[in-house]
C-alpha positions in Angstrom: 28.4 -18.6 -16.9 24.9 -17.8 -16.9 23.5 -15.0 -19.2 22.2 -12.1 -17.2 19.2 -10.4 -18.2 19.7 -6.9 -19.4 17.7 -4.0 -18.4 17.9 -0.5 -19.9 17.1 2.4 -17.5 15.9 5.6 -19.3 15.8 8.2 -16.4 17.3 11.8 -16.2 17.4 11.7 -12.3 20.9 10.1 -11.6 20.0 9.2 -8.0 17.1 7.2 -9.2 19.2 5.5 -11.7 21.8 4.7 -9.2 19.1 3.0 -6.8 17.6 1.0 -9.6 21.0 0.0 -10.8 22.0 -1.3 -7.4 18.8 -3.1 -6.9 19.1 -4.8 -10.2 22.8 -5.8 -9.7 21.9 -7.2 -6.4 19.4 -9.6 -8.1 21.7 -10.7 -10.9 20.3 -8.4 -13.8 22.8 -6.2 -16.0 21.8 -2.7 -15.8 22.4 0.1 -18.6 21.4 3.7 -17.7 20.7 6.5 -20.2 19.8 10.0 -19.0 18.1 11.2 -22.1 15.5 9.8 -24.6 18.0 9.9 -27.6 20.6 7.9 -25.7 17.9 5.5 -24.3 16.6 4.7 -27.7 20.2 4.1 -28.9 20.9 1.8 -26.1 17.7 -0.2 -26.8 18.6 -0.6 -30.6 22.3 -1.5 -29.9 21.9 -3.7 -26.7 18.5 -5.5 -27.4 17.7 -5.7 -23.6 15.3 -7.8 -22.0 13.3 -5.1 -20.4 13.2 -1.3 -20.5 12.4 0.9 -17.6 11.4 4.3 -19.0 10.6 7.6 -17.1 8.1 9.9 -19.1 9.5 13.2 -18.0 12.8 13.2 -19.9 14.7 16.5 -20.9 14.7 16.0 -24.7 11.7 14.0 -25.7 8.4 13.0 -23.9 8.3 9.4 -22.7 5.2 8.6 -24.7 7.0 9.4 -27.9 10.0 7.2 -26.8 7.5 4.3 -26.5 6.2 5.0 -30.1 9.6 5.2 -31.7 10.8 1.9 -29.8 7.8 0.1 -31.0 8.7 0.9 -34.5 11.5 -1.6 -34.3 11.2 -3.6 -31.0 8.7 -5.4 -29.0 10.8 -5.3 -25.8 8.6 -5.1 -22.7 8.6 -1.4 -21.5 7.8 -0.5 -17.9 7.0 3.1 -17.5 8.2 4.5 -14.0 6.8 8.0 -13.5 5.7 10.5 -10.9 2.8 11.3 -13.1 -0.4 9.9 -11.4 -3.1 11.2 -13.8 -5.0 8.1 -15.3 -5.0 9.7 -18.9 -1.0 9.4 -18.6 -1.3 5.8 -17.8 -3.8 5.2 -20.5 -1.6 7.1 -23.1 1.4 5.2 -22.2 -0.2 1.8 -22.4 -2.0 2.6 -25.5 1.3 3.8 -27.0 2.8 0.3 -26.2 4.0 0.3 -22.7 3.5 -3.1 -20.9 2.9 -1.6 -17.5 3.1 1.6 -15.4 4.8 2.0 -12.0 4.1 5.1 -10.0 7.0 6.8 -8.1 7.9 6.3 -5.3 8.0 2.5 -5.6 9.6 -0.2 -3.5 12.2 -2.7 -4.8 9.9 -5.5 -4.3 7.2 -4.0 -6.6 9.8 -3.1 -9.1 11.3 -6.6 -9.3 7.9 -8.2 -9.3 6.7 -6.1 -12.3 10.0 -6.9 -14.2 9.4 -10.5 -13.6 5.9 -10.3 -14.9 6.9 -8.6 -17.9 9.7 -11.1 -18.6 7.2 -13.9 -18.1 4.7 -12.4 -20.4 7.5 -11.6 -23.0 8.8 -15.2 -22.9 5.4 -16.9 -23.1 3.1 -14.7 -25.4 5.1 -15.5 -28.5 4.9 -19.2 -27.8 1.6 -19.5 -26.5 -0.6 -21.1 -29.3 -4.3 -21.7 -29.7 -3.9 -25.3 -28.2 -2.3 -24.1 -25.1 -4.0 -23.8 -21.6 -4.0 -20.8 -19.1 -4.2 -21.9 -15.3 -4.3 -19.6 -12.4 -5.6 -21.2 -9.0 -9.0 -23.0 -9.9 -9.6 -21.2 -13.1 -8.6 -23.0 -16.3 -9.1 -21.8 -19.9 -8.4 -24.3 -22.8 -8.0 -22.0 -25.9 -8.0 -25.1 -28.1 -11.5 -26.2 -26.9 -12.6 -22.6 -26.0 -13.5 -24.0 -22.6 -13.5 -22.2 -19.3 -13.6 -24.1 -16.1 -13.3 -23.2 -12.4 -12.8 -26.0 -10.0 -13.5 -28.3 -12.8 -17.0 -26.8 -13.5 -17.7 -25.4 -16.8 -18.4 -21.8 -16.9 -20.9 -20.9 -19.8 -19.7 -17.8 -21.4 -21.2 -16.0 -24.4 -19.1 -15.7 -27.5 -18.3 -12.1 -26.7 -17.6 -13.0 -22.9 -15.1 -15.7 -24.0 -13.3 -13.3 -26.3 -12.9 -10.8 -23.5 -11.7 -13.5 -21.1 -9.4 -15.2 -23.5 -7.9 -11.9 -24.5 -7.2 -10.9 -21.0 -5.7 -14.5 -20.2 -3.4 -14.2 -23.3 -2.1 -11.1 -21.7 -2.2 -12.2 -18.2 -0.4 -9.9 -15.8 -0.4 -6.9 -18.2 -3.1 -4.0 -18.0 -5.1 -3.9 -21.0 -6.8 -0.5 -21.6 -10.5 0.1 -22.3 -9.8 1.3 -25.8 -7.4 -1.5 -26.6 -10.0 -4.2 -25.4 -12.9 -2.4 -27.3 -10.9 -2.1 -30.5 -9.8 -5.7 -30.3 -13.2 -7.2 -29.5 -15.6 -4.8 -31.4 -13.3 -3.2 -34.0 -11.8 0.2 -34.6 -15.2 1.9 -35.4 -16.9 0.7 -32.4 -18.3 3.3 -29.9 -15.5 4.5 -27.5 -18.0 4.6 -24.7 -17.0 1.9 -22.2 -20.5 1.0 -21.2 -20.6 -2.2 -23.6 -17.5 -3.4 -22.0 -18.5 -2.8 -18.4 -21.8 -4.5 -18.9 -20.1 -7.6 -20.3 -17.5 -7.6 -17.4 -20.2 -7.4 -15.0 -21.8 -10.6 -16.5 -18.4 -12.3 -16.7 -17.6 -11.6 -13.0 -21.0 -12.8 -11.8 -20.4 -16.1 -13.6 -16.7 -16.5 -12.7 -16.2 -14.8 -9.1 -17.4 -15.9 -5.9 -17.6 -12.2 -4.9 -17.9 -10.1 -7.8 -17.3 -7.0 -5.8 -13.9 -8.3 -4.9 -12.7 -10.2 -8.0 -9.7 -12.5 -7.7 -9.2 -13.5 -11.5 -9.8 -10.1 -13.4 -9.0 -6.9 -11.5 -9.9 -3.3 -12.5 -7.3 -0.6 -12.8 -9.7 2.2 -12.1 -10.0 4.6 -15.1 -7.4 2.6 -17.2 -8.5 -1.0 -17.9 -8.4 -4.5 -16.8 -5.7 -7.0 -15.6 -6.0 -10.8 -15.5 -4.3 -12.6 -12.6 -0.8 -14.0 -13.4 -0.9 -17.8 -14.6 0.6 -20.5 -12.2 4.3 -21.1 -12.7 
């Protein structure tokens, strides 16, 4: 008997819960629903799920606070599902520890794809060592050799550019916010102005992309951050 992957849904709208439960059941997931933040946190603690789907507008607690509390005891992937479309809300959720953000309304294909991405990232990030290799299409990053190639041709990056590319590759498929990247690369006391990051990213795209205005490896989440393309299966 195969072990079903467990998804905890924290959403106060029961019709949305029912829709997600049916979708997940049809694709062989086990779904557990909670209609309040308190019950949701309890479900996560007691069931150790593989993924959490979290609405931000809960009746007893804001979803951002739920993320912070869950992150105190669990690294489970958290996908925010919310009608809030403001960029600041997405940034706040991601900076608090969410792995991705899906805006309502969403289709089943998008939901399932985001869940698969979160699961892949969760399963590989803990085991991906310095000696592993990221591959996506023609792009290859050898973390041990600190070597970036496209189509077998070495891409000459500066130290900062390599750090940016490797950080994104190690979190491939996940949106990294501007502040997260700046803090990780330049430190907590760096200027929060995104200019230095954008300049470096422009240099990276000129070196790595056939068409920097339409990048295929590193995409921009407008007003939020950057996302590296998923690695090949």
